[in-house]
C-alpha positions in Angstrom: 200.3 -29.4 -122.9 203.9 -29.1 -124.1 203.2 -32.0 -126.5 200.1 -30.2 -127.9 202.1 -26.9 -128.3 205.0 -28.5 -130.0 202.6 -30.5 -132.3 200.9 -27.4 -133.4 203.9 -25.5 -134.0 205.6 -28.3 -136.1 202.3 -29.1 -138.0 201.7 -25.5 -138.9 205.3 -24.3 -139.8 206.8 -27.2 -141.4 206.6 -27.1 -145.2 206.6 -30.7 -145.7 204.1 -33.3 -147.2 201.7 -35.1 -145.0 203.9 -38.2 -144.4 206.9 -36.1 -143.4 204.8 -33.8 -141.2 203.5 -36.8 -139.4 206.7 -38.0 -138.5 207.7 -34.6 -137.2 204.7 -34.7 -135.0 205.8 -38.1 -133.7 209.3 -36.9 -132.8 207.9 -33.7 -131.2 205.2 -35.2 -129.1 207.1 -38.2 -128.0 210.6 -36.9 -127.6 209.1 -34.2 -125.2 207.9 -36.7 -122.9 210.8 -39.2 -122.8 213.0 -39.3 -119.6 216.5 -37.7 -119.3 218.3 -40.8 -120.2 216.4 -41.5 -123.4 216.7 -38.0 -124.6 220.3 -37.8 -123.8 221.0 -41.0 -126.0 219.2 -39.0 -129.0 221.6 -36.3 -128.5 218.9 -33.6 -127.3 220.5 -33.1 -123.9 219.1 -33.8 -120.5 215.3 -33.5 -120.3 213.4 -33.8 -117.0 211.0 -36.7 -117.1 209.1 -36.2 -113.8 205.3 -35.6 -113.8 205.3 -31.8 -114.7 206.9 -31.5 -118.2 209.3 -28.7 -118.4 209.6 -26.5 -121.5 213.3 -25.2 -121.3 214.0 -27.0 -124.6 211.0 -25.9 -126.6 213.1 -23.3 -128.5 215.7 -25.8 -129.2 213.1 -28.1 -130.5 211.6 -25.6 -132.9 215.1 -24.5 -134.1 216.1 -27.9 -135.1 213.1 -29.5 -136.8 215.1 -31.2 -139.6 217.5 -32.7 -137.0 214.5 -34.0 -135.1 212.9 -35.6 -138.0 216.1 -37.4 -138.8 216.6 -38.6 -135.2 212.9 -39.8 -135.0 213.2 -41.8 -138.3 216.5 -43.2 -137.0 215.1 -44.2 -133.5 211.5 -45.2 -134.4 211.8 -46.3 -137.8 209.6 -45.5 -141.0 205.9 -44.9 -140.7 203.5 -47.9 -140.6 201.5 -48.5 -143.7 198.7 -45.8 -143.7 195.1 -47.1 -143.6 194.1 -44.7 -146.4 190.9 -46.7 -147.5 189.8 -47.4 -143.9 186.4 -46.1 -142.7 188.0 -44.1 -140.0 190.3 -42.3 -142.5 187.2 -41.6 -144.8 185.0 -40.1 -142.0 188.0 -38.3 -140.7 188.8 -36.5 -143.9 185.1 -35.4 -144.3 185.1 -34.2 -140.8 188.2 -32.1 -141.6 186.4 -30.5 -144.4 183.0 -29.9 -142.6 184.9 -28.4 -139.6 186.8 -26.2 -141.9 183.7 -25.0 -143.5 182.0 -24.2 -140.1 179.4 -27.1 -140.6 179.8 -28.3 -137.0 176.4 -29.8 -136.4 176.7 -31.8 -139.9 180.2 -32.9 -138.7 178.9 -34.4 -135.5 176.2 -36.3 -137.3 178.7 -37.6 -139.7 180.9 -38.8 -136.8 178.1 -40.9 -135.4 178.4 -43.0 -138.7 181.8 -44.1 -137.6 181.7 -47.9 -136.6 183.5 -48.2 -133.3 184.9 -51.3 -131.4 183.2 -51.8 -128.1 185.7 -52.0 -125.2 186.1 -55.4 -123.5 186.3 -53.8 -120.1 183.0 -54.0 -118.2 183.8 -50.7 -116.5 184.1 -48.8 -119.7 181.0 -50.5 -121.1 179.0 -49.2 -118.1 180.2 -45.6 -118.5 179.2 -45.9 -122.2 175.7 -46.8 -121.1 175.7 -43.9 -118.7 176.7 -41.4 -121.4 174.0 -42.7 -123.7 171.5 -42.0 -120.9 172.6 -38.5 -120.6 170.3 -37.6 -123.3 167.2 -38.3 -121.0 168.9 -37.3 -117.8 171.7 -34.8 -116.9 172.3 -33.5 -120.5 175.8 -32.2 -121.6 176.7 -31.2 -118.1 176.5 -34.8 -116.8 178.3 -36.0 -120.0 181.2 -33.6 -119.1 181.4 -34.9 -115.4 181.5 -38.5 -116.7 184.3 -37.9 -119.2 186.3 -36.0 -116.6 186.0 -38.9 -114.2 187.0 -41.3 -116.8 190.1 -39.3 -117.7 191.0 -39.0 -114.1 191.1 -42.8 -113.4 193.6 -45.3 -114.7 192.1 -48.0 -116.9 188.9 -45.8 -117.7 190.1 -43.5 -120.4 187.3 -42.9 -122.8 187.4 -44.3 -126.3 185.7 -43.6 -129.5 182.6 -45.4 -128.5 182.2 -43.4 -125.5 182.8 -40.1 -127.3 180.1 -41.2 -129.8 177.6 -41.6 -127.3 178.7 -38.4 -125.5 178.1 -36.4 -128.8 174.9 -38.1 -129.4 173.5 -37.1 -126.0 174.7 -33.5 -126.4 173.1 -33.4 -130.0 169.8 -35.0 -128.5 169.5 -32.0 -126.0 170.3 -29.5 -128.8 173.9 -28.5 -127.4 175.6 -28.4 -130.6 178.5 -26.3 -129.0 179.4 -29.1 -126.4 179.0 -31.6 -129.0 181.4 -29.7 -131.3 184.1 -29.4 -128.5 184.0 -33.1 -128.0 184.1 -33.8 -131.7 187.2 -31.5 -132.2 188.9 -33.3 -129.4 188.3 -36.5 -131.0 189.5 -35.2 -134.4 192.8 -34.1 -132.8 193.5 -37.8 -132.2 194.3 -38.2 -135.8 191.0 -39.7 -137.3 192.0 -38.9 -140.8 195.2 -40.9 -140.5 193.3 -43.7 -138.5 195.6 -42.9 -135.6 193.3 -44.1 -132.8 192.9 -47.6 -134.5 196.5 -48.5 -133.0 198.9 -47.6 -130.2 202.4 -46.8 -131.6 203.8 -45.3 -128.5 202.9 -46.1 -124.9 204.1 -43.9 -122.1 204.4 -45.6 -118.6 203.7 -45.3 -115.8 200.1 -43.8 -115.9 200.2 -40.1 -114.8 197.2 -38.6 -116.3 198.8 -37.6 -119.6 196.6 -39.8 -121.9 194.3 -37.0 -122.9 197.2 -34.7 -123.7 199.3 -37.2 -125.7 196.3 -38.3 -127.6 195.8 -34.9 -128.9 199.2 -35.1 -130.7 197.4 -37.4 -133.2 200.4 -39.9 -133.3 199.0 -43.0 -131.8 200.6 -42.2 -128.4 199.0 -43.1 -125.2 199.4 -43.1 -121.4 197.0 -45.7 -120.5 199.3 -48.5 -119.2 199.0 -48.8 -115.4 202.3 -50.5 -114.8 204.8 -49.0 -112.2 207.8 -51.2 -113.2 207.0 -53.9 -110.4 205.8 -57.5 -110.8 205.6 -59.1 -114.3 206.2 -57.3 -117.3 203.1 -56.3 -119.3 202.4 -57.7 -122.8 202.7 -55.5 -125.6 199.9 -54.7 -128.0 199.6 -56.7 -131.3 200.9 -53.8 -133.5 204.5 -52.7 -133.0 204.5 -50.4 -130.0 207.5 -48.5 -128.3 207.4 -48.4 -124.5 208.6 -45.0 -123.3 209.3 -43.8 -119.8 207.2 -40.9 -118.4 209.3 -40.6 -115.3 213.0 -41.0 -114.4 212.5 -44.1 -112.3 210.7 -45.9 -115.1 213.6 -45.0 -117.5 216.0 -47.0 -115.0 213.3 -49.8 -114.8 213.1 -50.2 -118.7 216.8 -50.1 -119.1 217.2 -52.8 -116.5 214.5 -54.9 -117.7 214.8 -54.1 -121.5 215.3 -57.9 -122.7 212.3 -59.2 -120.6 210.2 -56.3 -122.1 211.3 -57.1 -125.7 210.5 -60.8 -125.1 207.0 -59.5 -124.2 206.8 -57.9 -127.7 207.7 -54.2 -126.7 209.9 -52.0 -128.9 212.7 -50.7 -126.6 215.4 -48.2 -127.0 218.1 -50.1 -125.1 220.4 -48.2 -122.6 223.0 -49.0 -120.1 221.0 -49.0 -116.7 224.0 -47.6 -114.8 224.3 -44.7 -117.3 220.6 -44.1 -117.1 220.7 -44.0 -113.3 223.5 -41.4 -113.4 221.6 -39.2 -115.9 218.2 -39.4 -114.1 
């Protein structure tokens, strides 16, 4: 929730073009979730990285937007090439306009035109079928229960295809209000920038933050169920930063940074002993 509030504040208050504002969102959403060692290395001071986010530095974030932008550019690099001509971007921009005009049912119908990749996980495919069946049994209440269950369990986070079936089921029982709520949540993921098409920031371990960090709309996820033990996970095909969501993981990442880099992750390297002291 801290991520969402920071994102809204920066997005609404900063007088910048789209590319620059997007980068501010990245810094606000991601830096707010980084463990104490990582934020200390960025010069933001100590920041608690335990499961419950603390907001004691919210005012300092808002007061130093320009400095935050420069730090995020320095650490995370320039923006990836935007998919301006993609189908997702086209639909996302159209949805923005329809939602702004209050044409919520038309916006929901437009979203159903978006081609979505089907997950290769059998469990998610099963839930996608269950969401589609809600039009005949259970309606929007069952849709809500199924999505809530998926968010609460690692590896079952709903994707665009799941939301597509959920919205379709809500519309079929004439519950435009529930369909619109689901649509606006998906829209917050950054459809107009094709943000859901890739994962640029992965927070680990999994601690039920995925729904909140997705709403930042900057391709951030908390879907990696890795606690730092065993073999290092492989990174996605696109460049992706691995960021600790807890202090213990900050120490693990610092200690195994070379191994993680070899697996394809982008890591902000730190001295493990320093990280341990700052945690």
